[in-house]
Biopython code that builds the backbone (N, CA, C, O; Angstrom):
import numpy as np
from Bio.PDB.StructureBuilder import StructureBuilder

atoms = [
    (1, "MET", "N", (127.053, 42.393, 57.774)),
    (1, "MET", "CA", (125.790, 42.970, 58.056)),
    (1, "MET", "C", (125.555, 42.946, 59.622)),
    (1, "MET", "O", (125.543, 41.901, 60.273)),
    (2, "LEU", "N", (125.382, 44.120, 60.117)),
    (2, "LEU", "CA", (125.061, 44.116, 61.552)),
    (2, "LEU", "C", (123.697, 43.661, 61.934)),
    (2, "LEU", "O", (123.525, 42.861, 62.853)),
    (3, "LYS", "N", (122.772, 44.143, 61.266)),
    (3, "LYS", "CA", (121.367, 43.638, 61.460)),
    (3, "LYS", "C", (120.541, 43.893, 60.155)),
    (3, "LYS", "O", (120.641, 44.963, 59.554)),
    (4, "GLY", "N", (119.732, 42.894, 59.738)),
    (4, "GLY", "CA", (118.959, 43.026, 58.556)),
    (4, "GLY", "C", (118.652, 41.707, 58.050)),
    (4, "GLY", "O", (118.900, 40.728, 58.753)),
    (5, "SER", "N", (118.123, 41.577, 56.872)),
    (5, "SER", "CA", (117.713, 40.289, 56.305)),
    (5, "SER", "C", (118.004, 40.326, 54.766)),
    (5, "SER", "O", (118.071, 41.401, 54.169)),
    (6, "ARG", "N", (118.168, 39.168, 54.168)),
    (6, "ARG", "CA", (118.381, 38.915, 52.709)),
    (6, "ARG", "C", (117.557, 37.822, 52.252)),
    (6, "ARG", "O", (117.392, 36.886, 53.034)),
    (7, "GLN", "N", (116.978, 37.783, 51.046)),
    (7, "GLN", "CA", (116.348, 36.596, 50.491)),
    (7, "GLN", "C", (117.387, 35.675, 50.004)),
    (7, "GLN", "O", (118.489, 36.086, 49.640)),
    (8, "ALA", "N", (117.046, 34.424, 49.994)),
    (8, "ALA", "CA", (117.967, 33.426, 49.581)),
    (8, "ALA", "C", (117.087, 32.205, 49.059)),
    (8, "ALA", "O", (115.857, 32.191, 49.112)),
    (9, "VAL", "N", (117.878, 31.186, 48.551)),
    (9, "VAL", "CA", (117.320, 29.962, 48.032)),
    (9, "VAL", "C", (117.980, 28.809, 48.762)),
    (9, "VAL", "O", (119.208, 28.775, 48.842)),
    (10, "VAL", "N", (117.229, 27.869, 49.297)),
    (10, "VAL", "CA", (117.764, 26.730, 49.967)),
    (10, "VAL", "C", (118.439, 25.811, 48.936)),
    (10, "VAL", "O", (117.833, 25.411, 47.942)),
    (11, "ARG", "N", (119.735, 25.485, 49.212)),
    (11, "ARG", "CA", (120.392, 24.530, 48.261)),
    (11, "ARG", "C", (120.521, 23.155, 48.858)),
    (11, "ARG", "O", (120.322, 22.200, 48.107)),
    (12, "THR", "N", (120.832, 22.935, 50.121)),
    (12, "THR", "CA", (120.926, 21.651, 50.703)),
    (12, "THR", "C", (120.409, 21.898, 52.140)),
    (12, "THR", "O", (120.390, 23.018, 52.651)),
    (13, "LEU", "N", (119.958, 20.682, 52.801)),
    (13, "LEU", "CA", (119.530, 20.722, 54.170)),
    (13, "LEU", "C", (120.012, 19.407, 54.801)),
    (13, "LEU", "O", (120.003, 18.352, 54.167)),
    (14, "ARG", "N", (120.443, 19.508, 56.103)),
    (14, "ARG", "CA", (120.951, 18.329, 56.768)),
    (14, "ARG", "C", (120.678, 18.532, 58.218)),
    (14, "ARG", "O", (121.025, 19.557, 58.806)),
    (15, "PRO", "N", (120.028, 17.508, 58.808)),
    (15, "PRO", "CA", (119.769, 17.600, 60.253)),
    (15, "PRO", "C", (121.096, 17.433, 60.975)),
    (15, "PRO", "O", (121.909, 16.642, 60.496)),
    (16, "VAL", "N", (121.375, 18.072, 62.030)),
    (16, "VAL", "CA", (122.623, 17.954, 62.816)),
    (16, "VAL", "C", (122.284, 17.940, 64.275)),
    (16, "VAL", "O", (121.333, 18.620, 64.659)),
    (17, "SER", "N", (122.966, 17.238, 65.104)),
    (17, "SER", "CA", (122.800, 17.287, 66.635)),
    (17, "SER", "C", (123.882, 18.040, 67.198)),
    (17, "SER", "O", (125.056, 17.694, 67.067)),
    (18, "ILE", "N", (123.497, 19.109, 67.850)),
    (18, "ILE", "CA", (124.561, 19.999, 68.625)),
    (18, "ILE", "C", (124.242, 19.874, 70.045)),
    (18, "ILE", "O", (123.223, 20.409, 70.482)),
    (19, "HIS", "N", (125.050, 19.195, 70.820)),
    (19, "HIS", "CA", (124.987, 19.041, 72.236)),
    (19, "HIS", "C", (123.632, 18.256, 72.483)),
    (19, "HIS", "O", (122.990, 18.487, 73.508)),
    (20, "GLY", "N", (123.227, 17.401, 71.622)),
    (20, "GLY", "CA", (122.029, 16.632, 71.951)),
    (20, "GLY", "C", (120.726, 17.244, 71.376)),
    (20, "GLY", "O", (119.697, 16.573, 71.301)),
    (21, "GLN", "N", (120.796, 18.536, 70.972)),
    (21, "GLN", "CA", (119.671, 19.279, 70.445)),
    (21, "GLN", "C", (119.701, 19.102, 68.969)),
    (21, "GLN", "O", (120.723, 19.341, 68.326)),
    (22, "MET", "N", (118.619, 18.696, 68.432)),
    (22, "MET", "CA", (118.514, 18.592, 66.980)),
    (22, "MET", "C", (118.299, 19.984, 66.301)),
    (22, "MET", "O", (117.377, 20.734, 66.624)),
    (23, "SER", "N", (119.178, 20.254, 65.383)),
    (23, "SER", "CA", (119.119, 21.463, 64.582)),
    (23, "SER", "C", (119.170, 21.078, 63.051)),
    (23, "SER", "O", (119.199, 19.923, 62.626)),
    (24, "LEU", "N", (119.177, 22.259, 62.273)),
    (24, "LEU", "CA", (119.086, 21.962, 60.875)),
    (24, "LEU", "C", (120.332, 22.819, 60.307)),
    (24, "LEU", "O", (120.507, 23.974, 60.696)),
    (25, "GLU", "N", (121.111, 22.258, 59.454)),
    (25, "GLU", "CA", (122.168, 22.990, 58.689)),
    (25, "GLU", "C", (121.558, 23.308, 57.353)),
    (25, "GLU", "O", (121.248, 22.400, 56.581)),
    (26, "ILE", "N", (121.371, 24.623, 57.050)),
    (26, "ILE", "CA", (120.835, 25.031, 55.856)),
    (26, "ILE", "C", (121.972, 25.691, 55.035)),
    (26, "ILE", "O", (122.641, 26.629, 55.468)),
    (27, "VAL", "N", (122.137, 25.128, 53.820)),
    (27, "VAL", "CA", (123.057, 25.722, 52.861)),
    (27, "VAL", "C", (122.242, 26.530, 51.863)),
    (27, "VAL", "O", (121.274, 26.015, 51.303)),
    (28, "PHE", "N", (122.598, 27.738, 51.636)),
    (28, "PHE", "CA", (121.762, 28.595, 50.808)),
    (28, "PHE", "C", (122.628, 29.585, 49.974)),
    (28, "PHE", "O", (123.816, 29.771, 50.238)),
    (29, "THR", "N", (121.971, 30.220, 48.944)),
    (29, "THR", "CA", (122.596, 31.276, 48.134)),
    (29, "THR", "C", (121.688, 32.433, 48.298)),
    (29, "THR", "O", (120.463, 32.308, 48.306)),
    (30, "HIS", "N", (122.363, 33.665, 48.438)),
    (30, "HIS", "CA", (121.469, 34.854, 48.388)),
    (30, "HIS", "C", (121.049, 35.099, 47.021)),
    (30, "HIS", "O", (121.815, 34.862, 46.087)),
    (31, "ILE", "N", (119.803, 35.588, 46.834)),
    (31, "ILE", "CA", (119.261, 35.787, 45.588)),
    (31, "ILE", "C", (119.915, 36.902, 44.841)),
    (31, "ILE", "O", (119.976, 36.888, 43.611)),
    (32, "ASP", "N", (120.441, 37.940, 45.622)),
    (32, "ASP", "CA", (121.124, 39.088, 44.919)),
    (32, "ASP", "C", (122.584, 38.831, 44.733)),
    (32, "ASP", "O", (123.287, 39.792, 44.420)),
    (33, "ASP", "N", (123.126, 37.653, 44.887)),
    (33, "ASP", "CA", (124.525, 37.412, 44.775)),
    (33, "ASP", "C", (124.768, 36.779, 43.348)),
    (33, "ASP", "O", (124.394, 35.631, 43.106)),
    (34, "PRO", "N", (125.408, 37.564, 42.416)),
    (34, "PRO", "CA", (125.643, 37.071, 41.061)),
    (34, "PRO", "C", (126.484, 35.848, 41.013)),
    (34, "PRO", "O", (126.358, 35.017, 40.114)),
    (35, "ASN", "N", (127.384, 35.733, 42.030)),
    (35, "ASN", "CA", (128.360, 34.622, 42.000)),
    (35, "ASN", "C", (127.694, 33.402, 42.721)),
    (35, "ASN", "O", (128.322, 32.343, 42.733)),
    (36, "GLU", "N", (126.582, 33.468, 43.266)),
    (36, "GLU", "CA", (125.926, 32.363, 44.012)),
    (36, "GLU", "C", (126.788, 31.625, 45.039)),
    (36, "GLU", "O", (126.760, 30.396, 45.098)),
    (37, "GLN", "N", (127.507, 32.323, 45.801)),
    (37, "GLN", "CA", (128.366, 31.840, 46.854)),
    (37, "GLN", "C", (127.490, 31.068, 47.892)),
    (37, "GLN", "O", (126.448, 31.537, 48.350)),
    (38, "LEU", "N", (127.994, 29.856, 48.221)),
    (38, "LEU", "CA", (127.314, 29.087, 49.216)),
    (38, "LEU", "C", (127.542, 29.559, 50.598)),
    (38, "LEU", "O", (128.670, 29.795, 51.029)),
    (39, "ASN", "N", (126.423, 29.697, 51.307)),
    (39, "ASN", "CA", (126.462, 30.067, 52.714)),
    (39, "ASN", "C", (125.847, 28.998, 53.600)),
    (39, "ASN", "O", (125.000, 28.257, 53.100)),
    (40, "ALA", "N", (126.202, 28.849, 54.890)),
    (40, "ALA", "CA", (125.551, 27.742, 55.696)),
    (40, "ALA", "C", (125.304, 28.422, 57.007)),
    (40, "ALA", "O", (126.038, 29.304, 57.454)),
    (41, "ALA", "N", (124.151, 27.931, 57.640)),
    (41, "ALA", "CA", (123.776, 28.272, 58.917)),
    (41, "ALA", "C", (123.205, 27.100, 59.681)),
    (41, "ALA", "O", (122.468, 26.312, 59.088)),
    (42, "ARG", "N", (123.495, 26.934, 60.956)),
    (42, "ARG", "CA", (122.949, 25.840, 61.781)),
    (42, "ARG", "C", (122.005, 26.531, 62.707)),
    (42, "ARG", "O", (122.418, 27.331, 63.546)),
    (43, "VAL", "N", (120.732, 26.230, 62.565)),
    (43, "VAL", "CA", (119.716, 26.811, 63.550)),
    (43, "VAL", "C", (118.741, 25.790, 64.032)),
    (43, "VAL", "O", (118.391, 24.818, 63.363)),
    (44, "GLY", "N", (118.348, 26.058, 65.174)),
    (44, "GLY", "CA", (117.323, 25.187, 65.873)),
    (44, "GLY", "C", (115.945, 25.301, 65.315)),
    (44, "GLY", "O", (115.719, 26.284, 64.609)),
    (45, "PRO", "N", (115.073, 24.513, 65.511)),
    (45, "PRO", "CA", (113.680, 24.678, 65.052)),
    (45, "PRO", "C", (112.956, 25.854, 65.486)),
    (45, "PRO", "O", (112.047, 26.316, 64.797)),
    (46, "GLU", "N", (113.328, 26.394, 66.655)),
    (46, "GLU", "CA", (112.678, 27.579, 67.197)),
    (46, "GLU", "C", (113.104, 28.810, 66.370)),
    (46, "GLU", "O", (112.490, 29.865, 66.528)),
    (47, "ALA", "N", (114.079, 28.729, 65.536)),
    (47, "ALA", "CA", (114.491, 29.940, 64.693)),
    (47, "ALA", "C", (114.110, 29.768, 63.282)),
    (47, "ALA", "O", (114.515, 30.566, 62.437)),
    (48, "ILE", "N", (113.305, 28.710, 62.958)),
    (48, "ILE", "CA", (112.791, 28.502, 61.589)),
    (48, "ILE", "C", (111.222, 28.713, 61.585)),
    (48, "ILE", "O", (110.494, 28.070, 62.343)),
    (49, "VAL", "N", (110.750, 29.638, 60.701)),
    (49, "VAL", "CA", (109.370, 29.870, 60.582)),
    (49, "VAL", "C", (108.962, 29.215, 59.192)),
    (49, "VAL", "O", (109.487, 29.575, 58.139)),
    (50, "GLY", "N", (108.038, 28.276, 59.262)),
    (50, "GLY", "CA", (107.500, 27.616, 58.054)),
    (50, "GLY", "C", (108.013, 26.302, 57.753)),
    (50, "GLY", "O", (108.145, 25.929, 56.588)),
    (51, "LEU", "N", (108.318, 25.556, 58.779)),
    (51, "LEU", "CA", (108.654, 24.143, 58.563)),
    (51, "LEU", "C", (107.675, 23.425, 57.864)),
    (51, "LEU", "O", (106.516, 23.808, 58.024)),
    (52, "PRO", "N", (107.899, 22.372, 57.047)),
    (52, "PRO", "CA", (109.169, 22.010, 56.632)),
    (52, "PRO", "C", (109.791, 22.762, 55.542)),
    (52, "PRO", "O", (109.115, 23.325, 54.681)),
    (53, "LEU", "N", (111.066, 22.780, 55.565)),
    (53, "LEU", "CA", (111.802, 23.468, 54.496)),
    (53, "LEU", "C", (112.316, 22.425, 53.511)),
    (53, "LEU", "O", (112.721, 21.354, 53.962)),
    (54, "GLU", "N", (112.330, 22.660, 52.184)),
    (54, "GLU", "CA", (112.823, 21.858, 51.211)),
    (54, "GLU", "C", (113.788, 22.540, 50.348)),
    (54, "GLU", "O", (113.752, 23.763, 50.212)),
    (55, "VAL", "N", (114.730, 21.730, 49.702)),
    (55, "VAL", "CA", (115.651, 22.337, 48.783)),
    (55, "VAL", "C", (114.908, 22.962, 47.649)),
    (55, "VAL", "O", (113.983, 22.348, 47.117)),
    (56, "GLY", "N", (115.252, 24.102, 47.271)),
    (56, "GLY", "CA", (114.609, 25.039, 46.217)),
    (56, "GLY", "C", (113.715, 26.062, 46.813)),
    (56, "GLY", "O", (113.288, 26.982, 46.116)),
    (57, "ASP", "N", (113.407, 25.944, 48.088)),
    (57, "ASP", "CA", (112.475, 26.960, 48.774)),
    (57, "ASP", "C", (113.180, 28.283, 48.898)),
    (57, "ASP", "O", (114.380, 28.369, 49.161)),
    (58, "THR", "N", (112.336, 29.372, 48.685)),
    (58, "THR", "CA", (112.770, 30.769, 48.907)),
    (58, "THR", "C", (112.691, 31.004, 50.363)),
    (58, "THR", "O", (111.687, 30.631, 50.970)),
    (59, "ILE", "N", (113.644, 31.579, 50.960)),
    (59, "ILE", "CA", (113.606, 31.935, 52.393)),
    (59, "ILE", "C", (114.114, 33.385, 52.649)),
    (59, "ILE", "O", (114.829, 33.963, 51.831)),
    (60, "GLU", "N", (113.741, 33.907, 53.743)),
    (60, "GLU", "CA", (114.423, 35.168, 54.203)),
    (60, "GLU", "C", (115.190, 34.923, 55.419)),
    (60, "GLU", "O", (114.663, 34.463, 56.432)),
    (61, "VAL", "N", (116.567, 35.257, 55.325)),
    (61, "VAL", "CA", (117.486, 35.012, 56.272)),
    (61, "VAL", "C", (117.774, 36.321, 57.061)),
    (61, "VAL", "O", (118.233, 37.325, 56.516)),
    (62, "GLU", "N", (117.463, 36.235, 58.417)),
    (62, "GLU", "CA", (117.722, 37.373, 59.223)),
    (62, "GLU", "C", (119.036, 37.336, 60.018)),
    (62, "GLU", "O", (119.307, 36.372, 60.735)),
    (63, "TYR", "N", (119.782, 38.309, 59.894)),
    (63, "TYR", "CA", (121.075, 38.391, 60.579)),
    (63, "TYR", "C", (121.166, 39.450, 61.781)),
    (63, "TYR", "O", (120.536, 40.506, 61.747)),
    (64, "LEU", "N", (121.966, 39.098, 62.802)),
    (64, "LEU", "CA", (122.307, 39.981, 63.877)),
    (64, "LEU", "C", (123.799, 39.850, 64.000)),
    (64, "LEU", "O", (124.300, 38.760, 64.277)),
    (65, "VAL", "N", (124.530, 40.936, 63.800)),
    (65, "VAL", "CA", (125.964, 40.951, 63.993)),
    (65, "VAL", "C", (126.612, 39.818, 63.115)),
    (65, "VAL", "O", (127.533, 39.127, 63.551)),
    (66, "GLY", "N", (126.099, 39.669, 61.894)),
    (66, "GLY", "CA", (126.681, 38.703, 60.920)),
    (66, "GLY", "C", (126.236, 37.235, 61.190)),
    (66, "GLY", "O", (126.693, 36.321, 60.504)),
    (67, "VAL", "N", (125.385, 37.023, 62.145)),
    (67, "VAL", "CA", (125.008, 35.554, 62.472)),
    (67, "VAL", "C", (123.538, 35.407, 62.154)),
    (67, "VAL", "O", (122.702, 36.266, 62.433)),
    (68, "VAL", "N", (123.276, 34.258, 61.550)),
    (68, "VAL", "CA", (121.867, 34.035, 61.228)),
    (68, "VAL", "C", (121.181, 33.656, 62.540)),
    (68, "VAL", "O", (121.572, 32.800, 63.334)),
    (69, "VAL", "N", (119.937, 34.543, 62.657)),
    (69, "VAL", "CA", (119.150, 34.363, 63.934)),
    (69, "VAL", "C", (117.766, 33.855, 63.677)),
    (69, "VAL", "O", (117.055, 33.434, 64.590)),
    (70, "LYS", "N", (117.360, 33.903, 62.319)),
    (70, "LYS", "CA", (116.014, 33.520, 61.939)),
    (70, "LYS", "C", (115.964, 33.105, 60.519)),
    (70, "LYS", "O", (116.690, 33.676, 59.705)),
    (71, "VAL", "N", (115.190, 32.188, 60.171)),
    (71, "VAL", "CA", (115.004, 31.758, 58.798)),
    (71, "VAL", "C", (113.459, 31.633, 58.600)),
    (71, "VAL", "O", (112.783, 30.916, 59.337)),
    (72, "THR", "N", (112.928, 32.362, 57.571)),
    (72, "THR", "CA", (111.460, 32.382, 57.248)),
    (72, "THR", "C", (111.230, 31.764, 55.845)),
    (72, "THR", "O", (111.764, 32.263, 54.854)),
    (73, "LYS", "N", (110.506, 30.778, 55.779)),
    (73, "LYS", "CA", (110.060, 30.242, 54.480)),
    (73, "LYS", "C", (109.112, 31.114, 53.685)),
    (73, "LYS", "O", (108.232, 31.752, 54.263)),
    (74, "GLY", "N", (109.276, 31.159, 52.336)),
    (74, "GLY", "CA", (108.434, 31.972, 51.613)),
    (74, "GLY", "C", (108.643, 33.359, 51.713)),
    (74, "GLY", "O", (107.682, 34.099, 51.929)),
    (75, "ALA", "N", (109.870, 33.835, 51.573)),
    (75, "ALA", "CA", (110.236, 35.165, 51.845)),
    (75, "ALA", "C", (109.434, 36.136, 50.919)),
    (75, "ALA", "O", (108.977, 35.764, 49.838)),
    (76, "ARG", "N", (109.289, 37.441, 51.424)),
    (76, "ARG", "CA", (108.578, 38.377, 50.520)),
    (76, "ARG", "C", (109.324, 38.820, 49.483)),
    (76, "ARG", "O", (110.510, 39.063, 49.707)),
    (77, "SER", "N", (108.881, 38.980, 48.377)),
    (77, "SER", "CA", (109.608, 39.495, 47.195)),
    (77, "SER", "C", (109.642, 41.053, 47.188)),
    (77, "SER", "O", (108.636, 41.725, 47.416)),
    (78, "SER", "N", (110.887, 41.594, 46.907)),
    (78, "SER", "CA", (111.011, 42.963, 46.883)),
    (78, "SER", "C", (110.771, 43.533, 45.490)),
    (78, "SER", "O", (110.610, 44.741, 45.316)),
    (79, "ALA", "N", (110.749, 42.687, 44.553)),
    (79, "ALA", "CA", (110.430, 43.053, 43.210)),
    (79, "ALA", "C", (108.925, 43.190, 43.037)),
    (79, "ALA", "O", (108.173, 42.342, 43.517)),
    (80, "GLY", "N", (108.487, 44.202, 42.386)),
    (80, "GLY", "CA", (107.144, 44.384, 42.238)),
    (80, "GLY", "C", (106.641, 44.416, 40.838)),
    (80, "GLY", "O", (105.441, 44.576, 40.616)),
]
sb = StructureBuilder()
sb.init_structure("model")
sb.init_model(0)
sb.init_chain("A")
sb.init_seg("    ")
for serial, (resi, resn, name, xyz) in enumerate(atoms, 1):
    if name == "N":
        sb.init_residue(resn, " ", resi, " ")
    sb.init_atom(name, np.array(xyz, "f"), 0.0, 1.0, " ", f" {name:<3s}", serial, name[0])
structure = sb.get_structure()
């Protein structure tokens, strides 16, 4: 995906230090993936909207050139 977003569910969370900056490793599965493949992203707190995150939370994962650039808690549902 060059640019866009997908809904996902948080499976695990782990704080990590990258060059002394605290970040969060988020392991998630996309809601629309029938195989529930695990995906992971390491993002700083500035890229997360809606802290704190917890396992089981629904999130919206925004991508730019295949890289996670933003995670928003409580993603909008496309189902109506």
